Residue, then its C-alpha position, 0 to 999 in steps of 0.5 A: m506517524e512513526m514507522q512501527e505504528l504504521l506497520k502495526k496498523v497495515e499488519e493487523l488490516k493485511i490488505v492495503p487498497v491500491v487506488v487510482l483516482e481520476d477525480a478528487k470528487d470521488a475521494l470522499p465516497l471512496g474513502q467511506a466505502l473503504i471505512d464501512g467495508g472495514l478497511p480504513v486504509a488506502e494507497v492513493t497512487f500519483r499516476t493522476a493529476a487528482a492524487a494530491d487533492s484526493i489525499k488532502a480530501m480523504s486525510e482531512a475528512f477521515p483522520e482515522m483513516l490510514v491514507g498514503a501515497g503511492t507511485v511516488v517517483n521523486v522527492e517533489q511528489c513526496k513533499q506534496a504527498i506529505e503536505c496534503g496529509a499522506k501518512f506513508i510513502v510507497t515507490p513503484g521501485y527503488s529510489e535512492e533520493v526518495t528513501t534517503y529523504c524519508c529515512e532523514n525526515n522520519i516519514p514511513i516508506l515502503p521502497g519498491v523492490c524485485t532483486p536482491t541489490e535493491l533489497m540490500m539497499v533497503v536494509n542498509h537504510g535500516l528499513p523493516v519492510a519493502k514493497f515487492f512489485p510487481a508481485a505475480q510477474f517476478g514470481g510471487v511467493s516463491t520469490i519472496q520466500a527465497l529473497a527473504a532467506p538472506y535478509v533475516g527479519l525483513k518483511f515484504m508487502p507484495t503488490g501487483g497481481v494479488n486478488a482474492k483467489n491467490l490472496a491466502d497463499y500470499l498472507q500464509c507467508k510468514s515474510i509478508i506482512a500484508c498485501g497491496g491490492s486493487w481488485m476491490v477498488k478497480s477504476d472503472l467501479i470508482k468512474a461509474g460511482e459504484f461505491e456500494k459495490i466497492k464497500d461489499m467487495t471490501k467486506e468480502a476481502v475482510s472476511l477473506v483475511n479473517e478466514i486465513r486468520a482463523 
């Protein structure tokens, strides 16, 4: 998948669910819940041993779904994620090694940033979007607006502390392409098998986006 194609889909959806899966058996019911809820996208984080298998299962079962890998901290994880079918890479902070590897191999990447220096590195790679993390702790929308000023045209995907209550504040900012969030895919809901509730919460999130658009 090309970077522009990925970004177009992400911008249309406006929310990227950030998923932590402890057991790969939960990948398929979770993927189905997100699709049924109207958000056929997931950033599956490499925080657990089940991440690679979960990405593989979800990618194979739902080819129409935009499945990516999050919390990627080295090239080895990046390669593993792509081999398992991940369509994009997200890093929690800026990694020169991972970013260079992705750019050289035409792999869509959203590098994590929270400072002007890291943003400069993203711009020097010619990347159009950066993940802003952790968003709430680093000043949210006001910080993004300040960072966006000298980097004309650069867009952000804030993640960390984004929820149903503040989603509108973020999405109304022109420099924000979409938000990463976990409120509709909380780990305790996944562990409890509450996939119907996840579907309902995903539908609510999509409704919020539609209200903001209107």
